[in-house]
C-alpha positions in Angstrom: -25.4 5.6 -15.7 -22.7 5.3 -18.3 -21.1 2.0 -19.2 -17.8 3.0 -17.5 -19.7 4.2 -14.3 -21.7 0.9 -14.3 -18.4 -1.0 -14.4 -17.5 0.5 -11.0 -20.8 -0.5 -9.5 -21.3 -4.3 -9.3 -17.8 -5.1 -8.1 -16.6 -6.4 -4.7 -13.8 -4.7 -3.0 -11.5 -6.7 -0.8 -10.4 -4.2 1.8 -7.8 -4.4 4.6 -8.5 -2.1 7.5 -6.0 -1.5 10.3 -5.7 0.8 13.2 -2.8 3.2 12.8 -0.3 3.5 15.6 -0.8 0.2 17.4 1.5 -2.8 17.6 0.8 -5.7 17.3 -1.5 -4.6 14.4 -5.3 -4.7 14.8 -6.8 -5.4 11.4 -9.8 -6.7 9.5 -10.2 -8.0 5.9 -13.6 -7.3 4.4 -15.5 -8.0 1.2 -17.7 -5.0 0.5 -19.9 -4.3 -2.5 -19.1 -1.2 -4.6 -22.8 -0.1 -4.2 -22.2 0.3 -0.5 -22.9 3.9 0.6 -20.6 5.9 2.8 -23.2 5.8 5.5 -23.5 2.0 5.2 -19.7 1.6 5.2 -19.4 3.6 8.4 -21.7 1.1 10.1 -20.0 -1.8 8.5 -16.7 -0.7 10.0 -18.3 -0.2 13.4 -19.5 -3.8 13.3 -16.3 -5.3 11.9 -13.9 -3.5 14.2 -16.1 -3.8 17.3 -16.9 -0.1 18.0 -20.2 0.9 19.4 -20.9 4.1 17.4 -20.7 6.4 20.5 -18.7 9.1 18.7 -18.2 11.2 15.6 -16.4 10.0 12.5 -15.1 11.0 9.1 -13.7 9.4 6.0 -11.0 11.1 3.9 -11.1 9.8 0.3 -9.2 11.5 -2.5 -8.5 14.4 -0.2 -12.2 15.1 0.7 -14.1 14.4 3.9 -17.3 12.4 4.0 -19.5 11.1 6.8 -22.8 11.2 8.6 -23.7 14.6 10.1 -24.9 14.7 13.7 -26.3 17.6 15.6 -23.3 19.4 17.1 -20.8 17.6 14.9 -19.0 18.5 11.8 -20.9 19.1 8.5 -20.2 17.4 5.2 -21.2 18.7 1.7 -22.3 15.3 0.3 -25.2 13.1 1.4 -23.6 9.9 2.8 -26.7 7.9 1.8 -26.2 8.9 -1.8 -22.4 8.6 -2.2 -21.3 5.0 -3.0 -17.8 3.4 -2.8 -18.0 2.7 -6.5 -18.3 6.5 -7.2 -14.7 6.9 -6.2 -13.5 4.4 -9.0 -11.1 2.8 -6.5 -8.2 0.8 -7.8 -6.0 -1.9 -6.3 -3.6 -0.5 -3.7 -5.7 2.8 -3.3 -5.6 3.9 0.3 -8.2 6.1 2.2 -8.8 6.8 5.8 -11.5 6.6 8.4 -11.2 8.4 11.8 -13.5 7.5 14.7 -13.8 9.4 18.0 -12.1 12.8 17.5 -11.1 12.8 21.2 -9.2 9.4 21.2 -8.5 9.8 17.4 -8.7 6.2 16.2 -7.3 6.4 12.7 -8.1 3.5 10.3 -6.1 3.0 7.1 -8.2 1.3 4.4 -6.4 -0.3 1.5 -8.0 -1.9 -1.6 -6.3 -5.3 -1.9 -8.3 -6.7 -4.7 -11.3 -6.0 -6.9 -13.4 -9.1 -7.4 -16.3 -10.4 -9.4 -19.5 -10.7 -7.3 -20.4 -14.2 -6.3 -24.2 -14.4 -6.6 -24.2 -17.3 -4.0 -22.7 -15.1 -1.3 -24.0 -12.2 0.7 -22.0 -9.0 1.3 -20.5 -7.5 3.4 -18.3 -10.3 4.7 -15.4 -10.4 7.1 -12.9 -13.0 5.8 -10.0 -12.4 8.2 -8.7 -10.3 11.0 -6.4 -10.1 14.1 -6.7 -8.9 17.6 -9.5 -7.3 19.5 -10.7 -3.7 19.0 -9.8 -1.4 21.9 -12.7 -0.7 24.2 -14.5 2.6 23.7 -13.0 5.6 25.5 -9.8 3.9 26.2 -7.7 6.9 25.4 -6.4 6.5 21.9 -3.4 4.6 20.4 -0.7 5.9 22.8 -2.7 5.3 25.9 -3.9 1.9 24.7 -0.3 0.9 24.0 0.7 1.8 27.5 -2.2 -0.2 28.9 -1.1 -3.3 26.9 2.4 -2.8 28.3 1.1 -2.8 31.8 -1.1 -5.9 31.2 1.9 -7.9 30.1 3.7 -7.3 33.5 2.0 -9.4 36.1 3.5 -7.5 39.0 3.0 -4.0 37.6 1.4 -1.8 40.4 -1.2 -0.5 37.9 -2.1 -3.8 36.4 -5.3 -4.3 38.4 -6.5 -0.7 37.6 -5.8 -1.1 33.9 -7.6 -4.5 33.9 -10.6 -2.9 35.5 -10.7 0.0 33.0 -10.5 -2.2 30.0 -12.9 -4.8 31.4 -11.9 -8.0 33.2 -13.0 -10.2 30.4 -11.2 -8.2 27.7 -8.5 -10.1 25.8 -6.6 -7.9 23.4 -5.3 -10.9 21.4 -8.7 -12.4 20.5 -10.7 -11.7 17.4 -13.4 -14.0 16.0 -14.9 -13.2 12.6 -17.9 -15.5 13.2 -19.8 -13.0 15.4 -19.0 -10.2 12.9 -20.5 -12.2 10.0 -23.5 -13.2 12.1 -24.1 -9.5 12.8 -23.8 -8.7 9.1 -26.4 -11.5 8.3 -28.7 -9.8 10.9 -28.2 -6.6 8.9 -26.9 -4.8 12.0 -24.9 -2.5 9.7 -28.2 -1.3 8.0 -28.9 1.8 10.1 -31.2 4.5 8.9 -30.6 8.3 9.0 -29.9 9.4 12.6 -32.6 11.0 14.7 -31.7 14.3 16.4 -28.6 13.2 18.3 -26.1 15.6 19.7 -22.5 15.2 20.7 
């Protein structure tokens, strides 16, 4: 590895991730090591946002698509267990995208806020901030979810009970707690091996 390439590995990226097309904004702020692979980063985002990895995904970085290939899904030219975030030589304010569930099309914008020195006393990844709950799986995408939130705000709306049932009676769209996310990271729930034969 050249000296310049080594510089891009060994850094910590402060990333802000938000779901596109939803207001109020749903977002997370993460600290992620530059050695993180694309495959690991997919699982990190699943944990941080609150998704359950039920669907296909893809990253678009510098105009090229990356992701984990599943049987019946789209193919990618690069091995996501070999490509690392540091390989992209990301700079502050660089933006790339992550799409999850091609049916509902949950588009995540990811922006590099800062590039930090690694703190040897801390473990990465870490969630340092965020707002609002992730939409439930299969809730229809941004437009449908916005309509659902509109209905929930109106106590006497005729569809309120139906929407509450579909989202889950305990679901609170305003609540996000980073503690459970970081506990999941400490349990290495984002460390998932290559998929078995799994079709979509």
